[in-house]
Structures are given as structure tokens and as C-alpha cells.
C-alpha positions as CSV (number, residue, x, y, z in Angstrom):
1,M,28.3,-9.0,-5.1
2,S,29.1,-11.4,-2.2
3,G,29.3,-15.2,-2.7
4,W,26.0,-16.0,-0.9
5,Q,24.2,-13.4,-3.0
6,H,25.5,-15.0,-6.2
7,H,24.0,-18.3,-5.2
8,L,20.6,-16.6,-4.9
9,I,20.4,-16.9,-8.7
10,I,19.7,-20.7,-8.5
11,A,17.4,-20.3,-5.4
12,P,14.2,-19.7,-7.3
13,I,14.6,-23.1,-8.8
14,L,15.9,-25.0,-5.8
15,I,13.3,-23.6,-3.3
16,P,10.2,-24.9,-5.0
17,L,12.0,-28.1,-6.1
18,A,13.0,-29.0,-2.5
19,A,9.6,-28.0,-1.2
20,G,7.7,-30.0,-3.8
21,A,9.9,-33.1,-3.2
22,L,9.6,-32.8,0.6
23,L,5.8,-32.5,0.4
24,L,5.6,-35.9,-1.4
25,F,6.8,-37.6,1.8
26,F,3.8,-36.5,3.8
27,D,0.3,-38.1,3.8
28,E,-2.5,-36.1,2.3
29,R,-4.2,-36.1,5.7
30,E,-1.4,-33.8,7.1
31,R,-3.0,-30.8,5.4
32,V,-1.9,-28.2,7.9
33,L,1.8,-29.3,7.7
34,K,1.8,-29.4,3.9
35,A,0.1,-26.0,3.7
36,M,2.7,-24.5,6.1
37,I,5.6,-25.9,4.0
38,S,4.1,-24.6,0.8
39,V,3.4,-21.1,2.2
40,V,6.9,-20.8,3.7
41,S,8.4,-21.9,0.3
42,C,6.4,-19.2,-1.6
43,L,7.4,-16.5,1.0
44,A,11.0,-17.5,0.7
45,L,10.7,-17.5,-3.1
46,A,9.2,-14.0,-3.0
47,A,12.0,-12.7,-0.8
48,V,14.7,-14.1,-3.2
49,A,12.9,-12.7,-6.2
50,F,12.7,-9.2,-4.8
51,N,16.3,-9.4,-3.8
52,L,17.3,-10.4,-7.3
53,F,15.1,-7.7,-8.7
54,R,16.9,-5.1,-6.6
55,L,20.3,-6.5,-7.6
56,A,19.5,-6.6,-11.3
57,A,18.6,-2.9,-11.3
58,T,22.1,-2.0,-10.1
59,D,24.9,-1.4,-12.6
60,G,27.7,-4.0,-12.8
61,F,25.6,-6.8,-11.4
62,D,27.1,-10.2,-12.3
63,G,23.9,-12.2,-13.0
64,V,25.5,-15.3,-14.6
65,Y,25.5,-18.6,-12.6
66,L,27.5,-21.5,-14.0
67,L,26.1,-24.8,-12.9
68,G,28.8,-27.4,-12.3
69,N,31.3,-24.6,-12.7
70,W,31.5,-25.4,-16.5
71,P,32.1,-22.3,-18.7
72,A,29.6,-21.3,-21.3
73,P,28.6,-22.5,-23.8
74,F,29.5,-26.0,-22.7
75,G,27.7,-26.0,-19.3
76,I,24.3,-25.0,-18.0
77,V,24.0,-21.3,-17.5
78,L,21.4,-19.3,-15.5
79,V,21.1,-15.6,-16.2
80,V,19.4,-12.8,-14.2
81,D,18.9,-9.5,-15.9
82,R,16.2,-6.9,-15.6
83,L,13.6,-8.8,-17.7
84,S,14.1,-12.2,-16.0
85,A,14.1,-10.5,-12.5
86,L,10.8,-8.8,-13.4
87,M,9.2,-12.1,-14.4
88,L,10.5,-13.8,-11.2
89,V,8.9,-11.1,-9.1
90,L,5.6,-11.3,-11.0
91,A,5.5,-15.1,-10.6
92,S,6.2,-15.0,-6.9
93,I,3.6,-12.2,-6.4
94,L,1.0,-14.4,-8.1
95,A,2.0,-17.5,-6.2
96,I,1.2,-16.2,-2.7
97,P,-2.4,-15.0,-3.1
98,T,-3.4,-17.9,-5.3
99,L,-2.0,-20.4,-2.8
100,V,-3.7,-18.6,0.2
101,Y,-6.9,-18.7,-1.8
102,A,-6.5,-22.4,-2.4
103,L,-6.0,-23.1,1.3
104,A,-9.6,-22.2,2.0
105,R,-10.9,-25.3,0.2
106,W,-9.3,-26.3,-3.0
107,H,-6.0,-27.7,-1.8
108,T,-8.0,-30.7,-0.3
109,A,-9.9,-31.4,-3.5
110,G,-7.3,-33.8,-4.9
111,A,-3.9,-35.4,-4.2
112,H,-0.5,-33.7,-4.3
113,F,-1.9,-30.2,-4.9
114,H,1.0,-28.5,-3.1
115,S,3.7,-30.5,-4.8
116,L,2.3,-29.8,-8.2
117,F,2.0,-26.1,-7.3
118,Q,5.7,-26.0,-6.3
119,F,6.9,-27.8,-9.4
120,L,4.9,-25.4,-11.5
121,L,6.7,-22.5,-9.9
122,M,10.0,-24.3,-10.5
123,G,9.3,-24.7,-14.2
124,L,8.2,-21.1,-14.5
125,N,11.3,-19.7,-12.7
126,G,13.6,-22.1,-14.6
127,A,12.2,-20.9,-17.9
128,F,12.8,-17.3,-16.9
129,L,16.4,-17.9,-15.7
130,T,17.9,-20.4,-18.2
131,G,20.4,-19.2,-20.7
132,D,20.1,-22.0,-23.3
133,L,17.4,-23.5,-25.4
134,F,17.6,-27.1,-24.3
135,N,17.2,-26.3,-20.6
136,L,14.4,-24.0,-21.6
137,F,12.7,-27.2,-23.0
138,V,13.4,-29.0,-19.8
139,F,11.9,-26.3,-17.6
140,F,9.0,-25.9,-20.1
141,E,8.2,-29.6,-19.7
142,V,8.4,-29.4,-15.9
143,M,6.0,-26.5,-15.9
144,L,3.6,-28.3,-18.3
145,A,3.7,-31.6,-16.5
146,A,2.7,-29.9,-13.3
147,S,0.0,-27.9,-15.1
148,Y,-1.6,-31.1,-16.4
149,G,-2.3,-32.3,-12.8
150,L,-3.3,-28.9,-11.6
151,L,-5.8,-28.4,-14.5
152,M,-7.6,-31.6,-13.6
153,H,-7.4,-30.9,-9.9
154,G,-10.9,-31.1,-8.3
155,S,-12.1,-33.7,-10.8
156,G,-15.4,-33.3,-12.8
157,S,-16.1,-34.3,-16.4
158,M,-15.5,-30.8,-17.7
159,R,-12.0,-30.5,-16.2
160,V,-11.1,-34.0,-17.4
161,K,-12.2,-33.2,-20.9
162,A,-10.4,-29.8,-21.0
163,G,-7.4,-31.4,-19.4
164,L,-7.1,-34.2,-22.0
165,H,-7.4,-31.6,-24.8
166,Y,-4.8,-29.4,-23.1
167,I,-2.4,-32.4,-22.7
168,A,-2.7,-33.4,-26.4
169,V,-2.0,-29.9,-27.6
170,N,1.0,-29.4,-25.4
171,L,2.5,-32.8,-26.2
172,A,2.3,-31.9,-29.8
173,A,4.0,-28.5,-29.0
174,A,6.7,-30.4,-27.0
175,L,7.5,-32.5,-30.1
176,C,7.7,-29.4,-32.2
177,F,10.0,-27.8,-29.6
178,L,12.4,-30.7,-29.9
179,I,12.3,-30.5,-33.7
180,G,13.0,-26.8,-33.7
181,V,15.9,-27.1,-31.1
182,S,17.4,-30.0,-33.2
183,A,17.3,-27.9,-36.3
184,I,19.0,-24.9,-34.6
185,Y,21.7,-27.1,-33.1
186,G,22.3,-28.8,-36.4
187,S,22.9,-25.5,-38.1
188,A,24.6,-23.5,-35.4
189,G,26.3,-26.1,-33.3
190,T,25.2,-24.5,-30.0
191,L,22.0,-24.0,-28.0
192,N,23.4,-21.4,-25.6
193,M,21.5,-18.2,-26.4
194,A,24.5,-15.8,-26.0
195,D,26.7,-18.1,-28.1
196,L,24.0,-18.5,-30.7
197,A,23.8,-14.7,-30.9
198,L,27.6,-14.6,-31.7
199,R,27.5,-17.4,-34.3
200,I,24.4,-16.4,-36.2
201,G,26.3,-13.8,-38.3
202,E,28.7,-16.6,-39.5
203,I,25.9,-18.9,-40.7
204,E,25.0,-18.6,-44.4
205,G,23.4,-20.4,-47.2
206,E,21.5,-23.6,-46.5
207,R,22.6,-23.6,-42.9
208,R,20.9,-20.3,-42.4
209,M,17.7,-21.6,-44.0
210,L,17.8,-24.5,-41.6
211,L,18.4,-22.2,-38.6
212,E,15.5,-20.0,-39.6
213,A,13.2,-23.0,-40.2
214,G,14.1,-24.3,-36.7
215,A,13.5,-20.9,-35.2
216,G,10.1,-20.8,-37.0
217,I,9.1,-24.1,-35.6
218,L,10.2,-23.0,-32.2
219,G,8.2,-19.8,-32.6
220,V,5.1,-21.8,-33.3
221,V,5.5,-23.6,-29.9
222,F,5.8,-20.3,-28.0
223,L,2.9,-18.8,-30.0
224,I,0.8,-21.8,-29.0
225,K,1.6,-21.1,-25.3
226,A,1.0,-17.4,-25.7
227,G,-2.4,-18.1,-27.3
228,M,-2.0,-16.5,-30.7
229,W,-4.9,-17.0,-33.1
230,P,-5.4,-19.6,-34.7
231,L,-3.3,-21.6,-32.3
232,N,-5.4,-20.7,-29.2
233,F,-8.4,-22.9,-29.6
234,W,-7.4,-24.9,-26.5
235,L,-7.1,-21.9,-24.1
236,P,-10.6,-20.7,-23.4
237,G,-11.9,-24.2,-22.5
238,A,-8.9,-25.0,-20.4
239,Y,-8.7,-21.8,-18.4
240,S,-12.4,-21.6,-17.7
241,A,-12.6,-25.2,-16.6
242,A,-9.7,-24.9,-14.1
243,T,-10.3,-24.3,-10.4
244,A,-10.1,-20.6,-9.4
245,P,-6.6,-20.7,-7.8
246,V,-5.2,-22.8,-10.7
247,A,-6.7,-20.4,-13.3
248,G,-5.2,-17.5,-11.3
249,I,-1.6,-18.9,-11.5
250,F,-2.2,-19.9,-15.1
251,A,-2.6,-16.2,-15.9
252,I,1.2,-16.0,-16.1
253,M,1.8,-19.1,-18.1
254,S,0.7,-17.5,-21.3
255,K,3.3,-14.8,-20.6
256,V,6.1,-17.5,-20.7
257,G,5.7,-17.6,-24.5
258,I,5.7,-13.8,-24.7
259,Y,8.9,-13.7,-22.6
260,V,10.8,-16.2,-24.7
261,I,9.7,-14.5,-28.0
262,L,10.9,-11.1,-26.6
263,R,14.2,-12.6,-25.4
264,L,15.1,-14.4,-28.6
265,S,13.8,-11.8,-31.1
266,L,16.1,-9.1,-29.6
267,L,19.1,-11.2,-28.5
268,V,19.5,-13.6,-31.4
269,F,17.4,-12.1,-34.2
270,G,17.9,-8.4,-33.4
271,Q,20.8,-7.9,-35.8
272,G,22.4,-9.4,-38.9
273,A,20.8,-11.1,-42.0
274,S,18.1,-12.7,-39.9
275,A,17.1,-9.5,-38.1
276,G,13.4,-9.0,-37.8
277,L,12.6,-12.7,-38.4
278,G,8.9,-13.3,-37.7
279,L,8.0,-9.7,-36.7
280,N,5.2,-9.5,-39.3
281,V,3.8,-12.8,-38.0
282,L,3.7,-11.3,-34.5
283,L,2.2,-8.0,-35.8
284,Y,-0.7,-9.4,-37.8
285,G,-1.1,-12.5,-35.7
286,G,-1.4,-10.3,-32.6
287,M,-4.0,-8.1,-34.3
288,A,-6.0,-11.2,-35.3
289,T,-5.8,-12.4,-31.7
290,I,-7.0,-9.1,-30.3
291,A,-10.0,-9.3,-32.7
292,F,-10.7,-12.9,-31.9
293,G,-10.5,-12.3,-28.1
294,T,-12.7,-9.2,-28.4
295,I,-15.4,-11.1,-30.2
296,G,-15.1,-13.9,-27.5
297,V,-15.4,-11.3,-24.7
298,L,-18.6,-9.9,-26.2
299,A,-20.1,-13.3,-26.9
300,S,-19.3,-14.8,-23.5
301,Q,-22.2,-15.4,-21.1
302,A,-20.2,-17.2,-18.4
303,L,-17.7,-15.2,-16.5
304,G,-15.0,-17.9,-16.8
305,R,-15.2,-17.7,-20.6
306,L,-15.0,-13.9,-20.4
307,A,-11.8,-14.1,-18.3
308,S,-10.3,-16.6,-20.6
309,Y,-10.9,-14.5,-23.7
310,S,-9.5,-11.5,-21.8
311,V,-6.2,-13.6,-21.6
312,L,-6.3,-13.8,-25.4
313,V,-6.8,-10.0,-25.7
314,S,-3.8,-9.5,-23.4
315,S,-1.6,-11.9,-25.3
316,G,-2.7,-10.4,-28.7
317,T,-1.9,-6.9,-27.5
318,L,1.6,-7.9,-26.4
319,L,2.3,-9.9,-29.6
320,A,1.2,-7.1,-31.9
321,V,3.2,-4.5,-30.0
322,L,6.3,-6.7,-30.1
323,G,5.8,-7.0,-33.8
324,L,6.3,-3.2,-34.1
325,N,9.8,-3.6,-32.8
326,N,9.8,-0.2,-31.1
327,G,11.5,0.3,-27.8
328,V,9.2,3.0,-26.4
329,V,6.1,0.9,-27.2
330,T,7.7,-2.3,-25.9
331,A,8.3,-0.6,-22.5
332,G,4.6,0.3,-22.3
333,A,3.9,-3.3,-23.2
334,L,5.9,-4.6,-20.3
335,F,4.0,-2.4,-18.0
336,Y,0.8,-3.7,-19.6
337,M,1.9,-7.3,-19.1
338,V,2.3,-6.8,-15.4
339,S,-1.0,-5.0,-15.0
340,S,-3.0,-7.4,-17.1
341,T,-1.6,-10.5,-15.4
342,L,-2.4,-9.2,-12.0
343,T,-5.9,-8.2,-13.1
344,I,-6.8,-11.4,-14.8
345,A,-5.5,-13.5,-11.9
346,A,-7.7,-11.4,-9.5
347,F,-10.6,-11.8,-11.8
348,F,-10.3,-15.6,-12.0
349,L,-10.3,-15.7,-8.2
350,L,-13.2,-13.3,-7.9
351,I,-15.4,-15.3,-10.3
352,E,-15.8,-18.2,-8.0
353,L,-16.8,-16.0,-5.1
354,V,-19.3,-14.1,-7.2
355,E,-20.9,-17.2,-8.7
356,R,-21.0,-19.1,-5.4
357,G,-24.4,-17.6,-4.5
358,Q,-25.9,-18.6,-7.8
359,D,-27.0,-22.0,-9.1
360,A,-24.0,-24.3,-9.1
361,G,-25.3,-26.1,-12.2
362,A,-25.3,-22.9,-14.2
363,S,-21.8,-21.9,-13.4
364,V,-18.6,-23.0,-15.0
365,L,-16.5,-22.3,-12.0
366,A,-19.1,-23.0,-9.3
367,V,-17.6,-24.9,-6.4
368,T,-18.9,-28.5,-6.3
369,M,-19.7,-30.4,-3.2
370,E,-17.2,-33.1,-4.2
371,A,-14.4,-30.5,-4.4
372,Y,-15.2,-29.4,-0.9
373,G,-15.1,-33.0,0.3
374,D,-18.5,-32.7,1.9
375,A,-20.9,-35.6,1.9
376,D,-24.1,-33.6,2.1
377,E,-25.6,-30.1,2.5
378,E,-25.8,-30.4,6.3
379,E,-22.0,-30.6,6.6
380,E,-21.6,-27.4,4.6
381,E,-23.7,-25.5,7.1
382,V,-21.2,-26.1,9.9
383,E,-18.2,-25.0,7.8
384,V,-15.5,-23.2,9.7
385,G,-15.4,-19.5,8.9
386,V,-17.6,-16.4,9.1
387,T,-19.5,-14.5,6.5
388,M,-17.8,-11.2,5.7
389,P,-19.9,-8.1,6.5
390,G,-21.0,-6.4,3.4
391,T,-20.0,-9.4,1.2
392,I,-22.0,-8.3,-1.8
393,A,-20.6,-4.7,-1.5
394,V,-17.0,-5.9,-1.3
395,L,-17.5,-8.3,-4.2
396,G,-19.2,-5.6,-6.2
397,I,-16.3,-3.1,-5.7
398,C,-13.7,-5.7,-6.6
399,F,-15.8,-6.6,-9.7
400,A,-16.0,-3.0,-10.7
401,A,-12.2,-2.6,-10.3
402,C,-11.6,-5.6,-12.5
403,G,-13.9,-4.1,-15.1
404,I,-12.1,-0.8,-15.0
405,L,-8.7,-2.5,-15.3
406,L,-9.7,-4.8,-18.2
407,S,-11.3,-1.9,-20.0
408,G,-8.3,0.3,-19.6
409,L,-10.3,3.2,-18.1
410,P,-8.7,5.8,-15.8
411,P,-7.4,6.0,-13.1
412,L,-6.0,2.5,-12.6
413,S,-2.9,0.8,-14.2
414,G,-4.8,-0.6,-17.2
415,F,-5.3,3.0,-18.4
416,V,-1.7,3.9,-17.7
417,A,-0.4,0.9,-19.7
418,K,-2.6,1.5,-22.7
419,F,-1.8,5.2,-22.7
420,A,1.9,4.4,-22.6
421,M,1.6,2.1,-25.6
422,L,-0.7,4.5,-27.6
423,T,1.7,7.4,-26.9
424,G,4.6,5.3,-28.1
425,M,2.8,4.4,-31.3
426,I,1.3,7.7,-32.2
427,G,3.3,10.3,-30.3
428,T,6.8,9.1,-31.2
429,N,5.8,7.6,-34.6
430,V,7.2,4.1,-34.8
431,A,8.1,4.6,-38.4
432,G,10.3,7.6,-37.6
433,E,9.9,10.3,-40.3
434,G,6.8,10.2,-42.5
435,P,3.2,9.2,-42.0
436,I,2.2,6.7,-39.3
437,P,1.8,3.2,-40.9
438,A,-1.7,1.8,-41.4
439,S,-0.8,-1.2,-39.2
440,V,-0.3,1.1,-36.2
441,W,-3.7,2.7,-36.7
442,W,-5.2,-0.8,-36.8
443,I,-3.6,-1.7,-33.5
444,V,-4.8,1.6,-32.0
445,G,-8.3,0.9,-33.2
446,L,-8.2,-2.7,-31.9
447,L,-7.0,-1.6,-28.5
448,I,-9.8,0.9,-28.2
449,L,-12.4,-1.6,-29.4
450,S,-11.2,-4.3,-27.1
451,G,-11.4,-2.0,-24.1
452,L,-15.0,-1.0,-25.1
453,A,-15.9,-4.7,-25.5
454,A,-14.6,-5.4,-22.0
455,L,-16.5,-2.5,-20.6
456,I,-19.8,-3.7,-22.2
457,S,-19.3,-7.3,-21.2
458,M,-18.3,-6.5,-17.6
459,T,-21.2,-4.1,-17.3
460,R,-23.6,-6.6,-18.6
461,A,-22.3,-9.3,-16.3
462,G,-22.3,-7.0,-13.3
463,I,-26.0,-6.1,-13.9
464,R,-26.9,-9.7,-14.3
465,T,-24.9,-10.8,-11.2
466,F,-25.4,-7.9,-8.7
467,W,-28.7,-6.3,-9.8
468,A,-30.9,-8.8,-11.5
469,S,-30.3,-11.6,-9.0
470,M,-30.8,-10.0,-5.7
471,E,-33.1,-12.8,-4.6
472,G,-30.1,-15.2,-4.8
473,T,-28.3,-16.5,-1.8
474,V,-25.6,-14.3,-0.4
475,P,-22.3,-16.1,-1.1
476,R,-20.5,-17.4,2.0
477,V,-17.0,-15.9,1.6
478,L,-14.1,-16.5,3.9
479,V,-11.6,-13.7,4.7
480,M,-8.7,-15.8,3.3
481,E,-10.6,-16.0,0.0
482,M,-11.4,-12.4,-0.3
483,A,-8.0,-11.1,0.9
484,P,-6.0,-12.5,-2.1
485,V,-8.4,-10.8,-4.5
486,M,-8.1,-7.5,-2.7
487,L,-4.4,-7.8,-2.5
488,L,-4.0,-8.3,-6.3
489,I,-6.2,-5.3,-7.0
490,A,-4.3,-3.3,-4.4
491,L,-1.1,-4.2,-6.3
492,T,-2.5,-2.7,-9.5
493,L,-3.3,0.5,-7.5
494,A,0.2,0.6,-6.2
495,L,1.4,0.1,-9.8
496,T,-0.7,3.1,-10.8
497,I,0.8,5.3,-8.0
498,Q,4.3,4.2,-8.8
499,A,3.8,4.3,-12.6
500,G,6.7,6.7,-13.1
501,P,9.4,4.6,-11.4
502,A,7.8,1.4,-13.0
503,M,8.0,2.9,-16.5
504,R,11.6,4.0,-16.0
505,Y,12.4,0.4,-15.0
506,M,10.6,-0.9,-18.1
507,E,12.4,1.5,-20.4
508,A,15.8,0.5,-18.9
509,T,14.9,-3.1,-19.4
510,V,14.1,-2.6,-23.1
511,Q,17.3,-0.6,-23.6
512,T,19.4,-3.5,-22.2
513,L,17.5,-6.0,-24.4
514,Q,18.1,-3.8,-27.5
515,Q,21.8,-3.7,-26.7
516,P,22.6,-7.4,-26.1
517,A,26.4,-7.0,-26.1
518,A,26.6,-6.8,-22.3
519,Y,24.4,-9.9,-21.9
520,I,26.6,-11.9,-24.4
521,D,29.8,-10.7,-22.8
522,A,28.6,-11.5,-19.3
523,V,27.7,-15.1,-20.3
524,I,30.6,-16.0,-22.5
525,N,33.2,-14.4,-20.2
526,A,31.6,-15.5,-16.9
527,R,34.3,-16.3,-14.4
528,R,34.3,-19.8,-12.9
529,A,34.4,-20.2,-9.1
530,G,37.9,-20.7,-7.8
531,V,39.5,-19.3,-10.9
532,A,41.3,-16.1,-10.6
533,E,40.2,-13.2,-12.8
534,A,43.5,-12.9,-14.5
535,G,43.8,-16.6,-15.3
536,G,40.1,-17.2,-16.1
537,P,38.4,-17.0,-19.4
538,G,37.4,-13.4,-18.6
539,G,36.3,-11.1,-15.9
540,G,32.6,-11.3,-16.6
541,G,30.8,-8.1,-17.2
542,G,27.6,-6.8,-15.6
543,I,24.3,-7.2,-17.4
């Protein structure tokens, strides 16, 4: 790999950081200029992410970047492998449609929207790339700090209330994060993930107990972010109160916790005396989360709440599957993660458009006059834009597609993902020889019931929205608002068509995670810039 390509590893952090900082120097009245800078940043980020995705899929790729040219474990390390590249692509794919959607109206509803959006992307990408726990905390806090402002963007008492609740929960989680990291460092003497994986076999007695206690506290933090029951009481209110583009990009934030849990469970706690630490918590907590989310989906009358509880069903499914610790099922879970994230983001964007024609006072995500910046109703009548032909038909088709995806019905990617997971659980028998465990049958039943609940709720909401309220006003929808929704749904269709190559990539990703020796060797023996291979600490292997 050439030198400039190697520097692409840090680009997903530098691009949004530079763009967000630059945007702070421009007045809020320069909306067009700020929008152009933000869009260019997201396009550049997507180009870098896809390039890294392509490189990570090749054998022998040196995906280790030493910041300050300090060797691991003493310096800051960024690592790109198949999993982190996948998450970078997913984040960049979500960023573009949600930003374009926001440019129709929402980016003018409050100060510094574009800067906060870029800093959120910086935190997300940093969390996916970092190779040590302390910098994971740093990027975690950057992401959360930006999300605080974005959640309350657009004002309104409901958003302020949900935002204050969200801030309080995440500040407590940040404190637990520091406590957990401190306990791990005190027992292992390192926070580099690869170095920790090497040292964990040498830690015994009370030090191992302290290490596992720190890991448990750290796990609670990530489970809060992932939305596992009973730590998810904050999520439905926060996600349903956020503006549509913010809720859309928030769809990937719960997956940050899933990503870190998957990374640490296989890299650090995949072997040795602490192997399998916390897997039962993931298994049974995930099943409880699916059940809780399913009940919430059935009980939700507002579409925003329905989408928020769908996030919990998605998180619960991933956590329960990770608790099985089976490679075949985990590969299906990665496919499901991509599909469900795209679907839920599209659904959050669609909700506002669907509810726009209804009474704004009865809708959680209805767009307010204050958010538009309009002084009275007369100004809204001269709004720039045209009404899309067949608006109701297009909205109805997109709504039906979201219902099919959330329910896991054929032929879209939601069905492919669930079929892959169910086949892995039943067809290959996660227990090996002998009868299939009862826990597997519980997960199978919960997956089927959650899909049925989503189908019932989406059908009920569709009838109420598109059939029973025909006398309502036809929503005024701009092309730049409808196009992002259609793009996200089209991506799920593309994922369905390319399900074979996608599943092969997921299977290869899981194989590399289950065999962490290459990752550890690449990080520990990463060659510093300007140091000859023969005289350096090592040649640095591919991941």
C-alpha cells in the first residue's frame, strides 16, 4: 500500500473535524456556504470510507496507523480491519441522505447544526477506528457531546425534556466508563486492545477479578448505548423527540455499543480464563430487550415511538445473537445490522413526511412553524419547492417497504438477514452435536413474534394514515426530502440483490474476529514511519 493510501486511515477523523471547525467561523446567515462545505465533507468521507472498505477486503492490508509515530502500546493507534471498514461505510452512507434531508428545512432550525453534525461523524468514526480503550472514551464523548446539541436542535419543550434526560443518563455512563477503564488499567497496565489481549493470560488472582469487574462496568456502559433492557428507558423518548434527520443518523449510534461489545468479546475475552465473559448477560438481556421492544411496537400509537421501539428490537436481536457466540449466526447478525440500520433511518425520515399532512399537535415529529423559521401561515404558502406528483402514492410505497423490512418478510433484505440468522441457529446447531438448546428456540420464537408485531403495527398505522384519513391535507413534500428516503430503501434492495457477496464479506469478517492473532501481530509489530523493516520492531502483518 502506497504512503498516501496509508494516511487515508486517519482521514475519516480529520475530514469531519476540519469541516466542523471551519464551519464555526461562518455566520449562521451564510446557509448555502455552510451547507456546501458540509455536503462536500460527507462526500469526501464516503469516498475515503469506500476506499478503506476495498483495501480492508484485500489480503495483506496494513491497516495500522501510528499517530505521532509512537509504537504500540505506548502511542495512539488507529486500526482498520473488515469490521471497522464496514462500520465506516455504514456511517458515511447514513450521513449523506440525512444531511440532504436536513437541508430542506431543519438545518436552519438552530445554531451550529452543520458543525455538530460533523463532530458527531468524527466521534463515530474515531470510535470505529481506535485501537485503545482510553481514546475510545475520548471519541465516545465527542460523539455524545455533539448528540446533545443535535437532540435539542429545533427547540420545543418535548425535545428539551428528552435532551436533559438523555444528557443525565449519558453523563452517568461516562463516569462508569472512566471507572471501568481505570480498573482495567490498574490490573493489566495497558489500555491498548491488542496488548490487553496479550497480557490477559498472565493476569491471575485478585488482579483478574479487578480486570473482570472493570470489564463488567465497561460492558454496562456499552449496553446502555446499545439499549439493552432494563438500561434502555431513555431511548424511546429521546429518539422519538429528535428531529427527523437527527433521529435518522442516531440509528447508527446504538450500533456503536454493539460494535465495541463484539470487538472486545472476541479480541480480549475470546480465549483464556476469562473467555465467554458476559455472554449469558448478552443472551438473556438481548432476549428480554426483544420482548420489551416487541411489546412497545405493539403498544405504540405514534409512529415515532414505533420506530424507537424498533431500534430496541434491532439491538436486542444483535445482543442475543452475539450471546450465542457462533460464527455463522454472527455473520447473519452483521448483515441484519446493516439492513436494520438503513431501514430504521429511512423510517425516521419518512415519518415526518407522512405526518406532515396531519394535525401537527397530534404528531410527535410534526414539523413546527418555529422550526421552519416562519412567522405565520401566509409565509409557508410561498415556500420554495414543488409538490411531488403522486405524493401519497410514493409515501405509501415507501411506508409499505419499511413495513416489509421491519417485519422481515420476503423479498427484501430484512428477510434475508433473519433467514441467515435462523439458518445458523437451527440448521448448523449452535451447540454442535446433540439437541438444540432451549435458549435458541426462545430466540427463534422471539424473532418470529417481533416480526409479526412489526407487521401488525405497521399495517395498523398504514390504515390509519393512508386509508382512514383521506380527508387530510396532502403533505407538501420536496424532492430533496423524498429522495433520501428512497435512496435508503434502494440500498436495502441493492443489499438484497447482492446478498451473496455481502454474506461472504460478513463471514470473512467474523473469521478474522475469531482469529485475532493477525490483528494483535499487526498492531504490536506495526512499523514506524522512517524506520527500516529490518531495524524496526517488526514488519507489521496484514489484518
